[in-house]
LUMLO-29504 format. One record per residue (C-alpha): residue in three letters; residue number from 1; chain; x, y, z. Coordinates in nm, 2 decimals. Layout:
ALA | NUM | A | X | Y | Z
...
This chain:
MET | 1 | A | 1.90 | -8.29 | -3.75
THR | 2 | A | 2.12 | -8.25 | -4.07
ASP | 3 | A | 2.42 | -8.50 | -4.10
VAL | 4 | A | 2.70 | -8.35 | -3.89
ARG | 5 | A | 3.03 | -8.54 | -3.87
LEU | 6 | A | 3.32 | -8.45 | -3.64
PRO | 7 | A | 3.58 | -8.32 | -3.84
PRO | 8 | A | 3.96 | -8.37 | -3.79
GLY | 9 | A | 4.11 | -8.16 | -3.54
VAL | 10 | A | 3.88 | -8.22 | -3.24
GLY | 11 | A | 4.06 | -8.43 | -3.02
TRP | 12 | A | 3.86 | -8.67 | -2.77
THR | 13 | A | 4.01 | -8.48 | -2.49
ALA | 14 | A | 3.77 | -8.19 | -2.57
LEU | 15 | A | 3.44 | -8.41 | -2.59
LEU | 16 | A | 3.53 | -8.58 | -2.21
THR | 17 | A | 3.36 | -8.30 | -2.00
ALA | 18 | A | 3.06 | -8.30 | -2.25
TYR | 19 | A | 3.07 | -8.68 | -2.19
ALA | 20 | A | 3.04 | -8.62 | -1.82
ARG | 21 | A | 2.78 | -8.36 | -1.84
ALA | 22 | A | 2.57 | -8.58 | -2.05
GLN | 23 | A | 2.60 | -8.86 | -1.81
GLU | 24 | A | 2.49 | -8.59 | -1.54
GLN | 25 | A | 2.17 | -8.50 | -1.74
ARG | 26 | A | 2.04 | -8.88 | -1.69
ARG | 27 | A | 2.07 | -8.86 | -1.33
ALA | 28 | A | 1.75 | -8.83 | -1.11
ASP | 29 | A | 1.89 | -8.52 | -0.94
PRO | 30 | A | 2.12 | -8.34 | -1.19
LEU | 31 | A | 2.30 | -8.05 | -1.05
PHE | 32 | A | 2.27 | -7.82 | -1.37
ASP | 33 | A | 2.09 | -7.83 | -1.70
ASP | 34 | A | 2.26 | -7.91 | -2.00
PRO | 35 | A | 2.05 | -8.05 | -2.26
TRP | 36 | A | 2.31 | -8.00 | -2.53
ALA | 37 | A | 2.56 | -8.22 | -2.40
GLY | 38 | A | 2.40 | -8.52 | -2.52
PRO | 39 | A | 2.36 | -8.42 | -2.89
LEU | 40 | A | 2.74 | -8.30 | -2.87
ILE | 41 | A | 2.86 | -8.64 | -2.79
GLY | 42 | A | 2.59 | -8.83 | -2.96
THR | 43 | A | 2.66 | -8.66 | -3.30
ALA | 44 | A | 3.06 | -8.68 | -3.21
LEU | 45 | A | 3.03 | -9.04 | -3.13
GLY | 46 | A | 2.75 | -9.18 | -3.40
ALA | 47 | A | 2.53 | -9.28 | -3.07
THR | 48 | A | 2.17 | -9.30 | -3.13
GLY | 49 | A | 2.04 | -9.35 | -2.77
GLY | 50 | A | 2.09 | -9.60 | -2.50
GLU | 51 | A | 2.45 | -9.63 | -2.33
LEU | 52 | A | 2.72 | -9.36 | -2.44
PRO | 53 | A | 3.00 | -9.54 | -2.65
ARG | 54 | A | 3.31 | -9.56 | -2.49
LEU | 55 | A | 3.55 | -9.24 | -2.54
GLY | 56 | A | 3.89 | -9.29 | -2.43
PRO | 57 | A | 3.86 | -9.33 | -2.05
ALA | 58 | A | 3.52 | -9.21 | -2.05
ARG | 59 | A | 3.27 | -9.51 | -2.02
ASP | 60 | A | 2.88 | -9.53 | -1.93
ASP | 61 | A | 2.90 | -9.88 | -1.74
GLY | 62 | A | 3.02 | -9.78 | -1.40
THR | 63 | A | 3.30 | -10.02 | -1.42
SER | 64 | A | 3.62 | -9.76 | -1.42
VAL | 65 | A | 3.78 | -9.61 | -1.14
LEU | 66 | A | 3.97 | -9.36 | -1.37
TRP | 67 | A | 3.64 | -9.24 | -1.51
GLU | 68 | A | 3.46 | -9.24 | -1.17
MET | 69 | A | 3.72 | -8.97 | -1.07
PHE | 70 | A | 3.71 | -8.77 | -1.41
GLY | 71 | A | 3.36 | -8.79 | -1.46
ALA | 72 | A | 3.29 | -8.66 | -1.08
TYR | 73 | A | 3.56 | -8.40 | -1.14
PHE | 74 | A | 3.42 | -8.26 | -1.49
ALA | 75 | A | 3.05 | -8.27 | -1.42
ALA | 76 | A | 3.00 | -8.20 | -1.02
GLY | 77 | A | 3.29 | -8.10 | -0.93
ARG | 78 | A | 3.37 | -7.79 | -1.13
THR | 79 | A | 3.07 | -7.74 | -1.39
PRO | 80 | A | 2.84 | -7.60 | -1.11
PHE | 81 | A | 3.15 | -7.38 | -0.97
PHE | 82 | A | 3.20 | -7.21 | -1.29
ASP | 83 | A | 2.85 | -7.16 | -1.37
ASP | 84 | A | 2.80 | -6.99 | -1.04
GLN | 85 | A | 3.12 | -6.76 | -1.15
VAL | 86 | A | 2.94 | -6.66 | -1.45
ARG | 87 | A | 2.61 | -6.59 | -1.32
ALA | 88 | A | 2.78 | -6.37 | -1.03
GLY | 89 | A | 3.01 | -6.18 | -1.26
VAL | 90 | A | 2.70 | -6.09 | -1.47
ALA | 91 | A | 2.49 | -5.99 | -1.19
ASP | 92 | A | 2.79 | -5.77 | -1.08
GLY | 93 | A | 2.76 | -5.59 | -1.41
ALA | 94 | A | 2.98 | -5.79 | -1.65
GLU | 95 | A | 2.88 | -5.71 | -2.00
GLN | 96 | A | 3.10 | -5.98 | -2.17
VAL | 97 | A | 3.20 | -6.36 | -2.11
VAL | 98 | A | 3.50 | -6.51 | -2.25
LEU | 99 | A | 3.58 | -6.89 | -2.26
LEU | 100 | A | 3.92 | -6.96 | -2.33
ALA | 101 | A | 3.94 | -7.28 | -2.50
ALA | 102 | A | 3.59 | -7.33 | -2.51
GLY | 103 | A | 3.54 | -7.66 | -2.61
MET | 104 | A | 3.21 | -7.84 | -2.60
ASP | 105 | A | 3.10 | -7.58 | -2.36
ALA | 106 | A | 2.74 | -7.48 | -2.39
ARG | 107 | A | 2.70 | -7.22 | -2.13
ALA | 108 | A | 2.59 | -6.92 | -2.41
ALA | 109 | A | 2.27 | -7.14 | -2.47
ARG | 110 | A | 2.23 | -7.28 | -2.11
LEU | 111 | A | 2.27 | -7.04 | -1.85
ASP | 112 | A | 1.99 | -6.80 | -1.96
LEU | 113 | A | 2.19 | -6.49 | -1.96
PRO | 114 | A | 2.06 | -6.13 | -2.03
GLU | 115 | A | 2.04 | -6.07 | -2.40
ASP | 116 | A | 2.27 | -5.79 | -2.41
VAL | 117 | A | 2.54 | -6.00 | -2.24
ARG | 118 | A | 2.77 | -6.14 | -2.52
VAL | 119 | A | 2.96 | -6.49 | -2.47
TYR | 120 | A | 3.29 | -6.52 | -2.69
GLU | 121 | A | 3.41 | -6.87 | -2.75
VAL | 122 | A | 3.79 | -6.89 | -2.81
ASP | 123 | A | 3.94 | -7.21 | -2.95
THR | 124 | A | 3.98 | -7.37 | -3.30
ALA | 125 | A | 3.79 | -7.37 | -3.62
PRO | 126 | A | 3.71 | -7.74 | -3.59
VAL | 127 | A | 3.58 | -7.71 | -3.25
LEU | 128 | A | 3.37 | -7.42 | -3.32
ASP | 129 | A | 3.24 | -7.53 | -3.63
PHE | 130 | A | 3.14 | -7.87 | -3.50
LYS | 131 | A | 2.97 | -7.73 | -3.19
ALA | 132 | A | 2.76 | -7.46 | -3.43
ALA | 133 | A | 2.63 | -7.72 | -3.64
VAL | 134 | A | 2.52 | -7.95 | -3.37
LEU | 135 | A | 2.37 | -7.67 | -3.16
GLY | 136 | A | 2.22 | -7.55 | -3.49
GLY | 137 | A | 2.09 | -7.87 | -3.57
THR | 138 | A | 1.86 | -7.86 | -3.25
GLY | 139 | A | 1.72 | -7.54 | -3.30
THR | 140 | A | 1.92 | -7.37 | -3.02
ASP | 141 | A | 1.92 | -7.01 | -3.00
VAL | 142 | A | 2.28 | -6.92 | -3.04
ARG | 143 | A | 2.27 | -6.53 | -3.11
ARG | 144 | A | 2.43 | -6.49 | -2.77
ARG | 145 | A | 2.74 | -6.69 | -2.88
THR | 146 | A | 3.04 | -6.54 | -3.04
PRO | 147 | A | 3.29 | -6.80 | -3.18
VAL | 148 | A | 3.67 | -6.66 | -3.19
VAL | 149 | A | 3.89 | -6.87 | -3.39
ALA | 150 | A | 4.23 | -6.87 | -3.24
ASP | 151 | A | 4.53 | -7.06 | -3.10
LEU | 152 | A | 4.59 | -6.95 | -2.73
ARG | 153 | A | 4.96 | -6.99 | -2.81
GLU | 154 | A | 4.93 | -6.73 | -3.07
ASP | 155 | A | 4.78 | -6.36 | -3.07
TRP | 156 | A | 4.44 | -6.45 | -2.96
PRO | 157 | A | 4.36 | -6.10 | -2.80
SER | 158 | A | 4.36 | -5.96 | -3.15
ALA | 159 | A | 4.11 | -6.20 | -3.27
LEU | 160 | A | 3.92 | -6.16 | -2.96
ALA | 161 | A | 3.89 | -5.77 | -3.05
GLY | 162 | A | 3.81 | -5.86 | -3.39
ALA | 163 | A | 3.51 | -6.06 | -3.29
GLY | 164 | A | 3.37 | -5.75 | -3.11
PHE | 165 | A | 3.51 | -5.77 | -2.78
ARG | 166 | A | 3.52 | -5.45 | -2.58
PRO | 167 | A | 3.86 | -5.40 | -2.40
GLY | 168 | A | 3.79 | -5.20 | -2.10
ARG | 169 | A | 3.46 | -5.32 | -1.99
PRO | 170 | A | 3.36 | -5.55 | -1.71
THR | 171 | A | 3.39 | -5.91 | -1.83
VAL | 172 | A | 3.40 | -6.29 | -1.69
TRP | 173 | A | 3.67 | -6.51 | -1.81
ILE | 174 | A | 3.66 | -6.87 | -1.78
VAL | 175 | A | 3.95 | -7.05 | -1.80
GLU | 176 | A | 3.83 | -7.42 | -1.75
GLY | 177 | A | 4.04 | -7.71 | -1.82
LEU | 178 | A | 4.36 | -7.53 | -1.94
LEU | 179 | A | 4.59 | -7.44 | -1.72
MET | 180 | A | 4.73 | -7.77 | -1.64
TYR | 181 | A | 4.84 | -7.78 | -2.02
LEU | 182 | A | 5.04 | -7.46 | -1.97
ASP | 183 | A | 5.37 | -7.39 | -1.81
ALA | 184 | A | 5.40 | -7.12 | -1.52
GLN | 185 | A | 5.49 | -6.87 | -1.76
ALA | 186 | A | 5.19 | -6.90 | -1.98
CYS | 187 | A | 4.97 | -6.92 | -1.70
ASP | 188 | A | 5.11 | -6.58 | -1.59
ARG | 189 | A | 5.08 | -6.44 | -1.96
LEU | 190 | A | 4.74 | -6.55 | -2.01
VAL | 191 | A | 4.60 | -6.42 | -1.69
THR | 192 | A | 4.78 | -6.09 | -1.70
THR | 193 | A | 4.64 | -6.04 | -2.07
ALA | 194 | A | 4.30 | -6.10 | -1.93
ARG | 195 | A | 4.32 | -5.86 | -1.64
GLU | 196 | A | 4.46 | -5.59 | -1.87
ALA | 197 | A | 4.17 | -5.63 | -2.14
SER | 198 | A | 3.91 | -5.57 | -1.87
GLY | 199 | A | 3.77 | -5.32 | -1.70
PRO | 200 | A | 3.67 | -5.25 | -1.33
GLY | 201 | A | 3.42 | -5.50 | -1.16
SER | 202 | A | 3.57 | -5.81 | -1.38
ARG | 203 | A | 3.63 | -6.18 | -1.27
ILE | 204 | A | 3.84 | -6.46 | -1.36
ALA | 205 | A | 3.77 | -6.83 | -1.29
VAL | 206 | A | 4.02 | -7.08 | -1.31
GLU | 207 | A | 4.12 | -7.46 | -1.21
TYR | 208 | A | 4.45 | -7.67 | -1.18
PHE | 209 | A | 4.61 | -7.94 | -1.01
ARG | 210 | A | 4.86 | -7.89 | -0.70
ARG | 211 | A | 5.09 | -8.11 | -0.88
ILE | 212 | A | 5.11 | -8.31 | -1.20
PRO | 213 | A | 4.95 | -8.65 | -1.15
GLU | 214 | A | 5.14 | -8.96 | -1.20
MET | 215 | A | 5.06 | -9.29 | -1.38
ASP | 216 | A | 5.01 | -9.47 | -1.03
SER | 217 | A | 4.76 | -9.22 | -0.89
VAL | 218 | A | 4.48 | -9.39 | -1.08
PRO | 219 | A | 4.55 | -9.76 | -1.16
PRO | 220 | A | 4.41 | -9.82 | -1.52
VAL | 221 | A | 4.19 | -10.12 | -1.54
ASP | 222 | A | 4.30 | -10.22 | -1.91
GLU | 223 | A | 4.54 | -10.14 | -2.17
ALA | 224 | A | 4.32 | -9.88 | -2.33
GLU | 225 | A | 4.27 | -9.68 | -2.01
LYS | 226 | A | 4.64 | -9.69 | -1.95
GLU | 227 | A | 4.67 | -9.55 | -2.31
ALA | 228 | A | 4.44 | -9.28 | -2.25
LEU | 229 | A | 4.59 | -9.19 | -1.93
GLU | 230 | A | 4.93 | -9.16 | -2.06
LEU | 231 | A | 4.80 | -8.95 | -2.38
ILE | 232 | A | 4.63 | -8.72 | -2.09
LEU | 233 | A | 4.93 | -8.67 | -1.85
GLY | 234 | A | 5.17 | -8.63 | -2.15
LEU | 235 | A | 4.98 | -8.33 | -2.25
PHE | 236 | A | 5.05 | -8.17 | -1.87
ARG | 237 | A | 5.28 | -7.92 | -1.81
SER | 238 | A | 5.36 | -7.76 | -1.45
GLY | 239 | A | 5.04 | -7.50 | -1.44
PRO | 240 | A | 5.07 | -7.21 | -1.21
SER | 241 | A | 5.38 | -7.17 | -0.97
ALA | 242 | A | 5.18 | -7.11 | -0.64
ASP | 243 | A | 4.84 | -7.18 | -0.47
PRO | 244 | A | 4.55 | -6.98 | -0.60
ALA | 245 | A | 4.53 | -6.70 | -0.34
THR | 246 | A | 4.95 | -6.65 | -0.38
TRP | 247 | A | 4.93 | -6.67 | -0.76
LEU | 248 | A | 4.62 | -6.45 | -0.84
GLY | 249 | A | 4.74 | -6.18 | -0.58
GLY | 250 | A | 5.07 | -6.15 | -0.74
LEU | 251 | A | 4.91 | -6.09 | -1.07
GLY | 252 | A | 4.72 | -5.78 | -0.93
ILE | 253 | A | 4.36 | -5.99 | -0.89
THR | 254 | A | 4.20 | -6.02 | -0.55
PRO | 255 | A | 4.11 | -6.37 | -0.49
ALA | 256 | A | 3.74 | -6.40 | -0.40
GLN | 257 | A | 3.70 | -6.78 | -0.37
VAL | 258 | A | 3.93 | -7.06 | -0.33
THR | 259 | A | 3.80 | -7.41 | -0.28
GLU | 260 | A | 3.90 | -7.78 | -0.39
VAL | 261 | A | 3.71 | -8.04 | -0.62
PRO | 262 | A | 3.67 | -8.28 | -0.31
ASP | 263 | A | 3.50 | -7.99 | -0.09
GLU | 264 | A | 3.25 | -7.88 | -0.39
LEU | 265 | A | 3.18 | -8.24 | -0.43
ARG | 266 | A | 3.09 | -8.27 | -0.06
ARG | 267 | A | 2.90 | -7.94 | -0.06
LEU | 268 | A | 2.65 | -8.07 | -0.32
GLY | 269 | A | 2.59 | -8.42 | -0.18
ARG | 270 | A | 2.83 | -8.61 | -0.42
PRO | 271 | A | 3.05 | -8.88 | -0.31
VAL | 272 | A | 3.40 | -8.83 | -0.34
PRO | 273 | A | 3.62 | -9.07 | -0.53
ALA | 274 | A | 3.89 | -9.24 | -0.34
VAL | 275 | A | 4.18 | -9.11 | -0.53
LEU | 276 | A | 4.07 | -8.72 | -0.46
ASP | 277 | A | 3.97 | -8.77 | -0.09
LEU | 278 | A | 4.22 | -8.65 | 0.19
GLU | 279 | A | 4.09 | -8.89 | 0.43
LEU | 280 | A | 4.15 | -9.22 | 0.20
THR | 281 | A | 4.46 | -9.11 | 0.00
THR | 282 | A | 4.79 | -9.01 | 0.17
ASP | 283 | A | 4.88 | -8.80 | -0.15
PRO | 284 | A | 4.55 | -8.72 | -0.34
MET | 285 | A | 4.51 | -8.56 | -0.67
ARG | 286 | A | 4.45 | -8.23 | -0.53
ILE | 287 | A | 4.25 | -8.00 | -0.77
TRP | 288 | A | 4.19 | -7.62 | -0.70
LEU | 289 | A | 3.90 | -7.40 | -0.81
ALA | 290 | A | 3.94 | -7.01 | -0.77
ALA | 291 | A | 3.78 | -6.71 | -0.85
GLY | 292 | A | 3.93 | -6.35 | -0.84
THR | 293 | A | 3.81 | -6.02 | -0.90
PHE | 294 | A | 3.99 | -5.68 | -1.08
């Protein structure tokens, strides 16, 4: 592969999910196939094999309670859920998939979608360019992938339409790892915009925290973890103002599925980190996963 370097503007938070997915691929029983997570992380961190270098709270040695929680959440807790929502939406006739704040997501390459389904990845130019260079260097077929350079705080619908998105057609919207960084009004606007741009038979999938986590929710094991957790929690905003069924219903979307990360982990036969477990923690970090149709 040609020399590809992580450019300025790609925060390490955009890489944490890929890190967890790369770790998942090393298991004997991976829950999904993502052969591109490893190259993305390896290129970003300059890793050539063996254990992955540490990245913020992410570490490859199994010693961090914080990363035990985040790793389980990012990989097993939510990735299969969103994969299933894409497949279900396409099976129901969706012609387009939109990944808002796409980050290092490789679904356009790994989900084996029909050739006529377009996947629009909305994110900043440094993120999209870096990912394109890494995937291209692996020989990955990225014809289904359409990058859309846009800031979600600005006029991203125009950028999406300019990239070929067809308003009024059945669409799957994936809003993964985003709503916790927005306030309630911004969450409402984003979902309303997606609904208004879509045709009948469309679907949206989201995830967000019941409440903003606090620093003592997961005790950091060292100063570096403390700094990483402070940075992550400093980015959090309120998220949506109600539980998923109430919130989506109030925006004209019919809730189709509502679950929580611990329930997904149990369903998939994976252990639930103590900080997420209702049976072990009096005030766990509750993380909803939800999908709706419109």
